[in-house]
C-alpha positions in Angstrom: 0.3 0.3 0.3 3.0 2.4 0.8 4.3 1.8 -2.5 1.0 2.4 -4.1 1.0 6.1 -2.6 4.4 6.7 -3.1 4.1 6.1 -6.9 1.2 8.0 -7.2 2.7 11.0 -4.8 5.6 11.0 -7.7 3.5 11.0 -10.9 1.6 14.0 -9.4 5.1 15.7 -8.7 6.0 14.9 -12.5 3.1 16.2 -13.6 3.4 19.3 -11.1 7.3 19.8 -12.5 5.8 19.6 -16.3 3.5 22.5 -15.8 5.9 24.8 -14.3 8.2 24.1 -17.8 5.4 25.6 -20.3 6.2 28.3 -22.7 3.5 30.7 -23.2 1.7 30.4 -26.2 3.6 32.8 -29.0 0.7 35.3 -30.2 -0.3 34.9 -34.1 1.0 36.9 -37.0 -2.7 37.7 -37.3 -2.9 39.4 -34.2 -0.2 41.9 -35.0 -0.5 44.9 -38.1 0.9 43.7 -41.2 3.2 45.5 -43.8 0.4 46.1 -46.0 -1.5 48.8 -43.9 -4.4 46.8 -42.9 -5.8 47.3 -39.4 -7.2 43.9 -38.5 -9.5 45.1 -36.0 -11.6 47.7 -38.7 -14.0 45.8 -40.9 -13.8 46.5 -44.5 -16.8 46.8 -47.2 -17.1 43.8 -49.3 -16.4 45.6 -52.4 -13.1 45.8 -51.2 -12.1 42.4 -49.9 -13.9 41.3 -53.7 -11.4 43.6 -55.5 -8.5 42.6 -53.4 -9.2 38.9 -54.1 -9.6 39.8 -57.7 -6.6 41.5 -58.0 -4.8 38.3 -55.9 -6.3 35.9 -58.4 -5.0 37.8 -61.7 -1.5 37.9 -60.0 -2.0 34.1 -59.3 -3.1 33.4 -62.9 0.0 35.0 -64.7 2.7 34.2 -62.1 0.9 30.1 -62.7 1.4 31.0 -66.4 4.9 32.1 -66.1 6.6 29.3 -64.2 4.7 26.7 -66.6 6.0 28.6 -69.8 9.7 28.3 -67.9 9.2 25.0 -67.3 8.3 24.4 -70.6 11.3 25.5 -72.3 13.7 24.2 -69.6 11.9 20.3 -70.2 12.2 21.3 -73.7 15.7 22.1 -73.5 16.3 19.4 -71.5 14.5 16.8 -73.6 15.6 18.1 -77.1 18.4 16.0 -78.2 16.5 12.7 -76.8 13.9 14.3 -79.0 15.6 14.4 -81.8 16.7 10.8 -81.7 12.9 9.7 -81.4 12.0 11.5 -84.2 14.8 9.9 -86.5 13.7 6.5 -85.0 9.8 7.3 -86.0 11.1 8.0 -90.0 13.0 4.6 -90.0 10.3 3.1 -88.9 7.7 4.6 -91.1 10.2 3.8 -94.0 10.2 0.2 -92.8 6.3 0.1 -92.0 6.1 1.5 -96.1 8.3 -1.2 -97.4 7.0 -4.5 -95.3 3.0 -2.3 -96.4 4.1 -2.9 -100.2 5.2 -6.6 -99.8 2.1 -7.6 -98.9 0.1 -5.5 -101.5 2.5 -7.5 -104.0 1.5 -10.9 -102.0 -2.2 -10.9 -102.6 -2.7 -10.0 -106.1 -0.1 -13.4 -106.0 -2.1 -15.7 -104.2 -4.8 -14.9 -106.1 -3.0 -15.6 -110.0 -1.0 -18.6 -107.9 -4.7 -19.8 -107.1 -6.1 -19.2 -110.8 -3.4 -21.4 -112.2 -3.5 -23.8 -110.0 -7.2 -24.1 -110.5 -6.8 -24.3 -114.1 -4.1 -26.5 -113.9 -6.2 -29.2 -112.0 -8.7 -28.7 -114.5 -7.1 -29.2 -117.5 -4.6 -32.5 -115.7 -8.4 -33.8 -114.4 -10.1 -32.9 -118.1 -7.0 -35.3 -119.3 -7.1 -37.9 -117.1 -11.0 -38.4 -117.4 -10.7 -38.3 -121.3 
């Protein structure tokens, strides 16, 4: 029983010591006046707030499009050699594909002629064998 009371007392002392070491909460930046001349304690009309929001939105759009353009230029410069190599490989593959298509175009008429000649020769051999 004595051990439990000593344990409880020591735990309460630890808790009391921790509360003594806490620091005061820092004041938030919104409580202080900003460098834009906005008084935070004053109420502003909705039209002024709307104008400020629209101006900020326009500036954001400009900044985003400029950043996109800069990133696009950087990527184009970085991958330009690879793109050129892929274009050369594409043209070589197109040449091979055209050659293969020409071979296929020659194949089907040849098959038709071969089938016709075979049928005609078979008919001649059959008629000669029947006589």
